[in-house]
C-alpha positions, -999 to 999 in steps of 0.1 A, spaced: 0 0 0 13 35 -8 25 59 19 13 95 17 27 129 28 8 158 45 14 195 40 -3 226 53 -18 247 26 1 278 39 -14 311 28 -47 297 15 -78 314 27 -102 287 13 -101 254 -6 -109 275 -37 -75 293 -31 -58 260 -32 -75 252 -65 -65 286 -79 -29 280 -69 -30 248 -89 -45 266 -119 -19 294 -118 10 270 -115 -2 249 -144 3 278 -167 40 280 -158 49 244 -164 53 213 -142 37 216 -108 67 214 -84 71 221 -47 106 226 -32 118 216 2 150 215 21 150 178 29 141 147 10 115 128 30 132 97 45 105 74 32 103 89 -2 106 56 -20 74 44 -4 56 76 -14 65 70 -51 46 37 -50 12 55 -56 13 80 -28 -2 115 -27 5 147 -9 -26 155 12 -34 192 18 -43 205 53 -65 235 54 -80 248 87 -70 216 106 -87 194 80 -73 171 52 -93 185 23 -76 173 -9 -47 154 -24 -23 156 -53 -6 124 -65 32 125 -62 50 118 -95 87 120 -86 114 135 -64 143 154 -79 169 181 -74 161 218 -74 183 249 -73 204 256 -42 206 220 -31 169 218 -25 146 189 -33 118 191 -59 86 172 -55 67 170 -87 29 166 -83 2 155 -107 -14 189 -117 -48 183 -101 -64 187 -67 -86 157 -58 -110 167 -31 -113 142 -2 -138 136 26 -126 161 52 -108 146 81 -93 164 111 -55 168 110 -34 191 131 -11 215 114 26 207 116 60 217 103 81 194 82 69 162 66 45 139 82 34 106 68 -1 93 63 -6 55 60 -29 43 33 -53 29 58 -57 63 75 -61 83 43 -96 98 36 -115 86 6 -119 108 -25 -151 127 -27 -159 111 -60 -159 76 -42 -189 73 -20 -201 109 -19 -225 112 -48 -227 146 -62 -202 163 -39 -174 162 -64 -196 182 -87 -201 210 -61 -182 243 -64 -149 241 -46 -158 270 -23 -190 252 -12 -170 220 -5 -145 240 15 -172 256 36 -189 223 43 -156 208 53 -149 237 76 -183 231 93 -175 194 96 -203 184 73 -182 165 48 
């Protein structure tokens, strides 16, 4: 089973902000995050893992991880699939650095088991997640 990473959606004011960040980054080429350190269990993440986004102490979406590489200044690049998959919101405390999420603990995608939710506007899904209704 794949291993996942979690990351705080720093600077986002809504789930819609996260989606806008994805849309803006797509226009500039590959969707890549940089970090100082390569996660120790990176090989397990490459086996189908995703980066789960934390917004207001909730896991709200995920982006499949494609590869790890080198970035400028000795940093590590994490290339993500250029899409935000909304997930059933689940409480998750904010943190610094990388934290792992086992596959058994990962929330399900909204398209799997939440009929119609994936078709809702991102802002509405974010608000419902904030209220703990999704």
